[in-house]
C-alpha positions, 0 to 999 in steps of 0.5 A: 614591804613596809606596813602602815602601822604609823600614820601619815598626816592624812590618817590622823583625824583631829581630836573632837571636842567631845567630853573627855571625861565622859569618853574615858568613863565609857572606855573604862567601864567597858574594860571593867565589865570585860575583866569582871566577866572573866573572874566573877563566875569562878566563885559560883561554880560550886553553887552552879553545880548544885543548882543544875545537878551537874558535875564540876567538869560540866559547870567549868564550861561556864568559865571556859566558854567565856574565855574561849570566845573572848580570846578567839575573837579579840583580834578579829573584833579589833580589825572589824572595828577598823573597817566599820567604825570603832564607836559603832562596833563598841556600842554593839559589843556593849549591848551584846554583853549586856543582853547576854548578861541578862540571859545568863542571869535568867538561864533555865538550863546549864546549856543556855547559861554556857551559850549565853556566856559565849555571847558575853565573851564575844561582847567582851572581846569587842569591848577589850579590843576597842577600849584601848584602840579608842584612846587615841580618839578620846584624849590628846596624844600628850595625855595618852599615858595617863589614859592608859594608866586609868584603863589598866587600873579598871582592868585590874580592879575588874579582875580582882573584884570578881571573886569577892563581889561574886561571893557577896552577891551569891550569899545575898541574892543567889547565883543569878545576881553575879550575872545580872549585876552587870546589866545596869553597868552595861546600860550606863556604859552604852549611854556614855559611849553613845553620847561621849565617844566621837564618830569618824574613826575609820581611815579611808583605805581601811573603809574600802577593804573586806573583812577576812572571814576565812582568816578569822575562822582559822585564827579562832580555831588555833586559839581555841585549840591552845586555850582548851589545851591549857584549861581542860587538863587543869594543870595536867598534860595528856595525849589530848592536850598534846594533840591540841597543842600540835593542832594549834602549832600547825594551825598557826603556820597555816594561818600565817601562810594564808594571811600572807597571800590574802588581799585584805588579811586580818593582819599582815604577818609582816607587821610582826617585823615592827620593832615596837609591836613584836617585842611588846606582844612577847613581853606583855605575854610574859608579864600577864603570865606572872601576874596570873601566878600571884592569883593562882599560887598566892591563896594557897601560900597564905592559907596553907603555907602561912596558916591564915584564915579565910578572912585574913587571906582575902584581906591580904589578897586585896592589897594588890588590887588596892595598890593597883587602884592607887598606882594606875593613874599615877603610872600613866602620869609618869609615862607622859612625863618621862617617856614610854620606852624608859618606863617599860624598862623601869616597870619590868625592873620593879616586877623582877624585884617583886618576883624575886622578893616573893621567891626569897623573903619568908613569911607574911611580911615578905609576901606583902613586900613582894606584892607592894613592889610587883603591882606598881611595877606592873601598872607602870609597865602596862601604861608604858607598853600600851602607850608605846604601842598605840601612840602614832598607830595609823587610824586604820590599824588601831583596832587590830593592834589593840586586839593583838595586845589584848590577845597577848594578855589573855594568852598570858593569863591562860598560860599563867593559870595552867603552866605556872599552876602545874609548876607549883603542883610539881614542886609539891611532889604530887601532893594535893595543894589543899592538904600539903604541908606548910613547908612544901607549900613554901617551897612550891612558892619559892620555885614558882616565883623563881620561874616568874622572876626568870620570865621577867628577866627574859622580858627585860632582855627582849626589851633591851634588844628591841631598844638597841635594834631600834636605836641602830635603825634610827642611826642608820636612817640618819646616815642615809 
């Protein structure tokens, strides 16, 4: 059985004469907002605990609720966009995110804030899934790489900007400002989407299919179980976490069996046999895990291991986002010029070198050198991988494939924060990272990034095997 990942001529609609810059601005802002929502609330947890007279375990659900909703529904959001129209659903997602942001900022009680954050996460799932899916309708195919590079830059900026922007807003205007600041940005994104994005995204076959509600619910339960196992223990694993992981594994099997039998599934398991898609999802997860490791371990190493004060730590941590801002669009241009497949390998090679540098090179200069190699490698990989996966995807599959890319990234971020954080904590011998000796912090840093380098090397191996298998298939097809 074949899968319609790549289009026939009738699937591909011509690029409309909509303003490309306005379309890209709309998609970029949507991705920026969804990423900003992931990181901006973390810095406000102590203030929220005080404002609502709540424990840390209670206020952490402000972060977890957003992450759970976005992760659990991102694939379903992409699929629904394929069925009812991506422009229409993206506009609805932006409005939902904006309204939920306003509700967060006006919340009179903690439970209202948590519920609003879940709605905000649902809007973010729609924006994250459909922003990448709509690149094919916003720009010509030969400019896909630079568009993906721009979106990658905006995603990185949103994730990295959250803590610093949140801290400034809380100091100036209180905790409500960290949510209200996204309201005007959301309205701008909506207006840009309304005026600059084009209609007619659906392919005819997809428009006649029904939405797989049962599959959506089952997949959501699986992803919620995994995300809870990775987040509520904060790096420690007990019987609850083991039970949640077992439930996630069992649910995954049940989901794949159910999807193989449904007439109009959320996605067909046979899609994972695609020689481009499955390896790209696995590699994307590994890469996101490593990038989250820099955000989890880096602050402890700089402050406790190297003895930098808070201002200097923040300045050094900003180097990565600054490099991302400069290198994202450039990476996209390189992908357009030299080809996505080659640049996936080049980006992974640079990331491996950066992770090894963070593991082996001591001191502040070694840390900066590692980040200076790792970050542009990540941007190059992300632009190339997204381009390779999304180029030529059939019109009726763009949303769900983009959602799967977003899901693999989110799962990688969750895994990096929990598993890699646990590895770092284990390397400290049970000591509290906030009070551990500098030598212990440095040893934990080396071990954690040795594991990170191993993950990237494994990703390179996956990419190499996939390219070899793809070449053999092409040769076999040519001989027939």
